[in-house]
C-alpha positions as CSV (number, residue, x, y, z in Angstrom):
1,M,14.6,2.5,-12.2
2,E,14.8,6.0,-13.8
3,S,14.7,8.8,-11.2
4,S,12.2,10.7,-13.4
5,A,9.8,7.7,-13.4
6,P,6.9,7.7,-11.0
7,V,7.5,5.9,-7.7
8,R,5.7,2.5,-8.2
9,I,3.7,1.2,-5.2
10,L,2.0,-2.2,-5.4
11,T,-0.8,-3.3,-3.0
12,V,-1.4,-7.1,-2.7
13,C,-4.2,-9.3,-1.4
14,T,-5.6,-12.7,-2.4
15,G,-8.3,-12.2,-5.0
16,N,-7.5,-8.5,-5.9
17,I,-11.1,-7.6,-5.7
18,C,-11.7,-6.4,-2.1
19,R,-8.8,-5.2,0.0
20,S,-5.9,-4.3,-2.4
21,P,-8.1,-2.3,-4.8
22,V,-9.3,-0.2,-1.9
23,A,-5.7,0.5,-0.9
24,E,-4.7,1.1,-4.5
25,R,-7.4,3.6,-5.4
26,L,-7.3,5.5,-2.1
27,L,-3.5,5.8,-2.1
28,Q,-3.5,6.9,-5.7
29,A,-6.2,9.5,-5.1
30,G,-4.4,10.9,-2.0
31,L,-0.9,10.9,-3.5
32,D,-2.2,12.6,-6.6
33,Q,-3.4,15.4,-4.4
34,V,0.1,15.7,-2.7
35,L,2.3,15.4,-5.8
36,P,0.4,14.8,-9.1
37,G,2.2,12.4,-11.4
38,A,4.9,11.4,-8.8
39,F,3.3,8.0,-7.9
40,E,1.8,5.1,-9.7
41,V,-0.2,2.8,-7.4
42,R,-1.4,-0.6,-8.7
43,S,-2.6,-3.8,-7.2
44,A,-2.5,-7.6,-7.8
45,G,-3.6,-10.8,-6.1
46,T,-1.8,-13.9,-5.1
47,R,-4.7,-15.9,-6.4
48,A,-6.4,-13.2,-8.3
49,M,-9.9,-13.5,-9.8
50,V,-8.5,-12.2,-13.0
51,G,-10.6,-9.7,-14.9
52,E,-13.2,-9.2,-12.2
53,P,-14.2,-5.7,-11.0
54,I,-14.0,-4.5,-7.5
55,Q,-16.6,-6.0,-5.1
56,P,-19.5,-3.6,-4.6
57,P,-18.9,-3.0,-0.8
58,S,-15.3,-2.2,-1.5
59,A,-16.2,0.1,-4.3
60,A,-18.6,1.9,-1.9
61,I,-15.7,2.4,0.6
62,I,-13.5,3.8,-2.2
63,R,-16.2,6.3,-3.2
64,A,-16.8,7.3,0.4
65,F,-13.2,8.4,0.7
66,G,-13.1,10.3,-2.6
67,G,-11.6,7.7,-4.9
68,T,-13.0,6.0,-8.0
69,P,-13.5,2.2,-8.3
70,D,-14.1,2.5,-12.1
71,H,-12.2,0.8,-14.9
72,F,-10.6,-1.9,-12.7
73,A,-9.8,-5.5,-13.5
74,A,-8.2,-7.9,-11.1
75,R,-4.8,-9.3,-12.1
76,Q,-2.5,-12.0,-11.0
77,L,0.7,-11.2,-9.1
78,T,3.7,-12.1,-11.1
79,E,7.5,-11.8,-10.9
80,R,7.4,-9.3,-13.8
81,I,5.0,-7.0,-11.9
82,L,7.2,-7.2,-8.8
83,R,10.3,-6.3,-10.8
84,Q,8.7,-3.0,-11.8
85,T,7.8,-2.1,-8.2
86,D,9.6,0.2,-5.7
87,I,7.4,-0.6,-2.6
88,V,5.1,-3.6,-2.0
89,L,2.3,-3.2,0.6
90,T,0.5,-6.4,1.4
91,M,-2.7,-6.9,3.3
92,T,-1.4,-9.7,5.5
93,T,1.9,-11.3,6.7
94,K,1.0,-14.4,4.6
95,H,0.8,-12.2,1.5
96,R,4.2,-10.8,2.3
97,G,5.6,-14.3,2.4
98,E,4.1,-15.1,-0.9
99,V,5.6,-12.0,-2.5
100,L,9.0,-13.0,-1.2
101,Q,8.6,-16.5,-2.5
102,L,8.3,-15.0,-5.9
103,D,11.1,-12.5,-5.5
104,A,13.3,-12.8,-2.4
105,S,15.2,-9.6,-3.4
106,L,12.2,-7.6,-2.3
107,L,12.8,-8.4,1.4
108,K,13.5,-4.8,2.4
109,R,10.9,-3.3,0.1
110,T,7.9,-5.4,1.2
111,F,5.7,-4.7,4.2
112,T,2.2,-5.3,5.4
113,I,0.4,-2.0,4.9
114,R,-0.4,-1.6,8.6
115,E,3.2,-2.4,9.6
116,F,4.5,0.2,7.0
117,A,2.2,2.9,8.4
118,R,3.6,2.3,11.9
119,M,7.1,2.6,10.6
120,L,6.3,5.9,8.9
121,E,4.9,7.2,12.2
122,V,8.2,6.3,13.9
123,L,10.3,8.0,11.2
124,Q,8.2,11.1,11.3
125,D,8.4,11.3,15.1
126,R,12.1,10.8,14.9
127,D,13.2,13.1,12.2
128,G,10.0,14.7,10.9
129,G,10.4,13.0,7.5
130,A,12.7,14.7,5.0
131,P,11.5,17.4,2.8
132,A,11.2,16.1,-0.7
133,S,9.9,17.9,-3.8
134,G,10.2,17.8,-7.5
135,A,13.0,15.6,-8.7
136,E,13.9,14.6,-5.1
137,T,10.6,12.9,-4.5
138,A,11.5,9.7,-6.4
139,A,14.9,9.3,-4.7
140,F,13.3,10.0,-1.3
141,W,10.6,7.4,-1.7
142,R,12.9,4.8,-3.2
143,E,15.2,5.2,-0.2
144,L,12.2,5.1,2.2
145,P,11.8,1.2,2.5
146,K,15.4,1.0,3.7
147,R,14.8,3.6,6.3
148,A,11.5,2.0,7.3
149,A,13.1,-1.5,7.6
150,A,15.7,0.0,10.0
151,V,13.0,0.9,12.5
152,R,11.0,-2.3,12.2
153,H,12.2,-3.4,15.7
154,L,10.5,-0.3,17.1
155,T,7.1,-1.1,15.5
156,L,6.5,-4.7,16.3
157,A,2.8,-5.4,16.9
158,A,1.7,-6.7,20.3
159,D,-0.4,-9.2,18.4
160,S,0.8,-10.5,15.0
161,G,-2.9,-10.1,13.8
162,D,-2.4,-6.3,14.1
163,N,-0.3,-6.5,10.9
164,D,-3.2,-8.0,8.9
165,V,-6.3,-6.6,7.2
166,V,-9.3,-9.0,7.4
167,D,-10.6,-10.6,4.2
168,P,-14.2,-9.7,3.7
169,Y,-14.9,-11.7,0.5
170,R,-18.3,-13.4,0.6
171,R,-18.8,-12.2,4.1
172,G,-21.3,-9.7,5.6
173,P,-21.2,-5.9,5.8
174,E,-19.8,-6.0,9.3
175,V,-16.6,-7.7,8.0
176,Y,-16.2,-5.0,5.2
177,A,-16.6,-2.4,8.0
178,Q,-13.8,-4.2,10.0
179,M,-11.7,-4.2,6.8
180,E,-12.2,-0.4,6.5
181,D,-11.4,0.1,10.2
182,Q,-8.1,-1.7,9.8
183,L,-7.1,-0.3,6.4
184,A,-8.2,3.3,6.4
185,P,-6.0,4.5,9.3
186,A,-2.9,2.9,7.6
187,I,-3.7,4.7,4.3
188,L,-4.3,8.0,6.0
189,T,-1.0,7.6,7.9
190,I,0.9,7.0,4.6
191,L,-0.8,10.0,3.0
192,R,-0.1,12.3,6.0
193,F,3.6,11.2,5.8
194,A,3.6,12.0,2.1
195,R,2.2,15.5,2.7
196,V,4.8,16.2,5.5
197,S,7.7,14.9,3.4
198,A,6.5,17.1,0.5
199,G,6.6,20.1,2.7
200,L,2.9,20.7,2.5
């Protein structure tokens, strides 16, 4: 992938209408504030409700955190999409397995989003992240999955469920709130790491 191209991050859930769009839109909004144009965040579903908009409760969460849910259509995860991706962030361990079934070469670039956030915390505590700006940004972030994978053993969850984000589809507002409580801290951790690594 060209070093001048934006770093491509893909978020993955099942239907691509509840969890992964929240991660997509909030990561994109936050990363645009850190380094405009340096990142392209998209999402897809392992069994996507193709063409559907974001579910209203998820759209409300996106707006509450300053993102926009507009102009969204769910899409099916494919090998072609994966080939164009630098980092894959899934909502559950099961989704991670489904990604790797499609493309096993992504083993060291695919994480659950909560797991990835814990890895970045370890990296930041250990070496403060590495300053990256301008042309260095793409190289830094494309190397980041390898660095994150190297500290995986330091970030193992006490309970495997701590890697997952609950699926709120067709469930009540309390489950959407639970989804937000699990997802928002991971997103904020990733954005904080991006700010530090950009020297901001």
